[in-house]
N, C-alpha and C positions, 0 to 999 in steps of 0.2 A: 698494348701501349696506346695512349690517346693523346694526340696533339692538342685536342680541345681541352683536356684536363690540364696539360702543362701550361697552355696559354692562360687559362683562367687562374691557375695558381700564381703564375708570374705576375699577373695584374693585381691579384689580391695582396701579394707581398709588397709590391711597389707602392700601393696605396695605403697600406696598413700603418698603424701608429708606432710600431716598434722600430727603434733605431739603435742598433748595437753600438754606434759611435756617439750616441747622445748622452746627456747628463745621467750618471749612473742611478741616482735615487729615483729620478723620474721614470727611467726605463724599467727599473725593477718593479715599480708600481704597475706599469702597463703590463709587464710580463705576468705578474701575479694575478691580474684581472683576466688575462687571456687563458691561463692554464685550466681553470675549472670548466671551460667550454670544451676542452678536449674529451672525447668519449672514452669511457672506461668500460671494458667488457663486463657483461652481467655476472660472470662467474669469478671476477677478480675481486680480491679482498685486500685492503691496505690498512696498515696501522703504524703509529709511531714506534720507533725502535732505536736501538743503539748498536754500533759496531765498533769495538775497541774504543769505547768512550766517545765516539762521534755520532751525532744525531742522524738518524736515517728514517726512511719510510720503507717498511717491509711490505712487499706485494706477493700475495699467494693466490693460487687458483683453488677455488672451493672443491673439496672432495678429491683433490689430486695430491698424491704423495710426492714430496720433493726429494730429489736425489742430489741436489747441489744448490749453490747460491750464485747468482749473477750480480755483480756490483755494477751499478749504473750511476754515472755522474754527468749532469748536464753542465756544460762549460759556460755557455753564454758569454764568450769572449772574456772569461775569467771574472766577470763583474756582474753578470745578470743570470739568474737561474737558480739551480739547486732544486730541481723539481722532484715531485713524486709523480728475484729481483731485489735487492736492497739498494734503494736510491739514497746516496750519501748527501747529507746536508752540508756540503763542503764549504770551506771558507772562501769568501769573495774578495776580489781586489777592488779598490786599493787598501781596504782595511787590513787585509792579510795578503802577504806575498806568496810566491810560488811554494809548493807545487800543486798542479792539478793535471788531469789527463783525460783524453777522449779519443776514441778511434772511429767515430762517425763524424765525418767532415772535420778532422782534427786541425787545430792551429798549433803547429809545432815549430814554426820559425818566427820567433818574436823579433828577429832582425829584419823581417819583411823584405826578403831578397828574391822571392819567387817571381818568375816571369808572368805567371797567371794573374798576379795582382794588376797587371796592365792589360794583358791579352784577353782576360775574361771580365774586365770592368763593365763593359756595356751589357754583358749577358747576365750578370749576377744581380738579382732583384733584392737581395737581402743585405749584403755586405759591401763596404767600400774600403779602399786602402786608407783613406783619411780617417775613417772610423777606427780601424785597427791601430793606426798610429796613435790615436788618442788613448786607446785602451792599454797599449803595451807598457808605458811607464808605470801605470797604476799596478800592474802585475809584477813587473821586474824590480821596482825600487831602484837601488843602485847596482843591481846584479848585472854582470856583463851579458848582453843578449846572445853572445856566442858560446857561453858556458853550456856544456852538454846537459847540465842539470835542468836547464830551462829551455833548451833547444835540442830536442832529441835527434835531429838530423846530424848533430855533431857528437852525439854520445856513443859510448860503447854499449851496444844492445845485446852483446853475447850472453846467452843464458835466459833471455826473455822468453816467456811462454809464447806459443803460436799466436799470430796476429791476424785478424780480419779487419781490413781498413776499407770503409765504404765512403764514397764521395760522389758528389754530383758533378757532371761535366760542365755546368755553368758557373761553378764557384771560382772566386778569385783565390781560394785556398786549394785549388786543385793540385798545384805543384807541391804543397806541403805534404799531401798524401803520397804522391808519386815518389818524392824524395825520401820520405820516411820508409816506404816499402823497399826502395833501393838500399837504404842504409841497413835495414833489418836483414835483408837477404845477404848483404856483404858480411854481416856479423853472424851468419849461420843461423838466423832465426827463421822458422817456417812462417811465411807470410802470404796472405791472399789479398790482392788489391782489386777491389770491386768498384769500377767506375761506371755510373749510369749516365748516359748522354742526356743533355738537354734538361736537366733537373737542378733544383737549387740546393742550398746549404741545408744539411740535416734532412735529407729527403725522406727518411723513414718516419719522421713526425707527421707526414701527410698521407699516411697509408689509407685513411678512410676516404680520401678524395683523389688519390693518384695511384693508378695501377702499378707503375714502376716502383713506387714506395712499398706497396704491399708485397711485391715480388722480392724486394730487398730484404724485407723482414723474414721471408721464407728461408733466407740463408742462415736462420737460427740453427739449422742442422749442424753447422760448424761448432756452435757453442755446446750443443748436445754431445758431440763427439769429444770435445775437450773435457767436459764434466765427467763423461763416462770413463775417460782415460786417466782422470785425476791429475791433469797437467797443471803445474803452477809456474814452473820456470824458476831458476835460481841464478844468482850472480856468482862471482868467484868466491865470495865470502860465505856462500851457502844461504843467503837471505832471499826470501821471496821478493820478486819484483812485481 
């Protein structure tokens, strides 16, 4: 672990142009300009695709036989993102309302009641409570923010497939992850909560420049195990979750 790396990343994020609480159209443009600068492995291949009628980007490794598919959705506070493994080009708020999901630094309490919104405010270089307050109505519309359909910490999670929740210790959304893990465990869902101290929101995105992020990506063995076991998870009606 490198304190120098963490300090440099913190400064970069605080000085960067992206503001998740800013005007949606403007921030989407900034995000789209940023994404092509992210490095892609030399042996990675991507192409447009569809999944159940939804536009996706399919990512494969050259000369490697696939034994399963990982669905990845970039949340971007439900309003910014949909990046390019099948990366889903999911619908963005406020044009489209819920649902969306993410287990890397997830935002699962749109009622914004977590204590870390306050206790981690100074430490978080990426997110602000004010920004999330602005984003929440665009996602919810008239939906009750306490409805389990949009607030998983109040949902019945029984039958859900095993979860790996990864979050940074400097995030104002830290309590969202800890409470989701608690809820999942209470509903008999196998869950691993992985908290990396002193790192920001979506730490795995910074793997090329942050040792802790590269280590977090190594937890991919969890996904390999689930793919090998063929785990999907079902609810009481027998539908995949």
